[in-house]
N, C-alpha and C positions, 0 to 999 in steps of 0.2 A: 936533899935528897927529894924524888918527884910524889906529889901525892899521890895515892892511886884509890879509884873510884870503884866500887863494887856493881857490878848488876847481876841479876838475876833473870832469870829465865825459866819455864814452864815445862816438861817434856811429859812424856809417857812413861805411865810406866816400866814396860819393856826397857826404852833408855837407861832409865833410873838404875832400876837392876846392872847396865850394862858399867852403864859408867861410876856407878860405885863400888865396885874392882878395882879404876884404876888409882895407884898410887898416888901419886901424885894428881887430881884429880882440877887444882886451879891451872897448872902449870902446859896441863892435857890440856884443855880448852881454847887457853891465849895463842896456844899453838898452834892448833885448829883454826881456828880465828883468823888469824895472821896469811897463816899456807891460806886459806880461800878465801879471804881480799885479797891478794897478792896475785889469785888464777881469777878476779874478777873478768868480766869482759870492759876494758875502761869507755865504749859507748853506750850499752848499755846496764853498765852499772849493776849487770846479776841480774835483772828482771826478765832474760829473756825475750823481751820486743823493744821496740822502739818506737818512739812516740812519733809524731805527723813532722814532725821538724829534723830527729835525725833521719828520718826516712830519706825524705827528701837528700838530706848531703851526705845520707852514703849513698842514694844513688848518683849524686852527681864525684861523688869522690871514685866508684865501680866505673866510670868514664874511663877509668885511666889507669884502672887496679886492677885484679883478679888472682882465681888462685889456682895455684899448681900442688902438685903432691913432692914433698921433699926427695930425697933422693935417699938420701939415707935415713927417718928413724920414718915415712912413709906417710906423714902428717898431714895434714893440707896447712900451705900458709899461700900468705897474703903477698903477693906480687908487684911493683910499682912498673908500669908500661912506660914509663921516660927513662929505664933504667938500664932498658934491653938496646 
């Protein structure tokens, strides 16, 4: 059996009031963190910013790639210019 680790974190009073009404808080928080991690940008890792090296690589990458709107879901998607 895998040993579980305990992590604690602070929340403001309003968030605490909401969270304490959730029947299985631990499972809810684990699931919410997992979903957030699965949706995190792999390049900036969720920071929302690129450092100088990442920006340089991104600029080079975008020479052959561009954004397009998906015809189905209408979200922006990354397209490889070499695949056309």
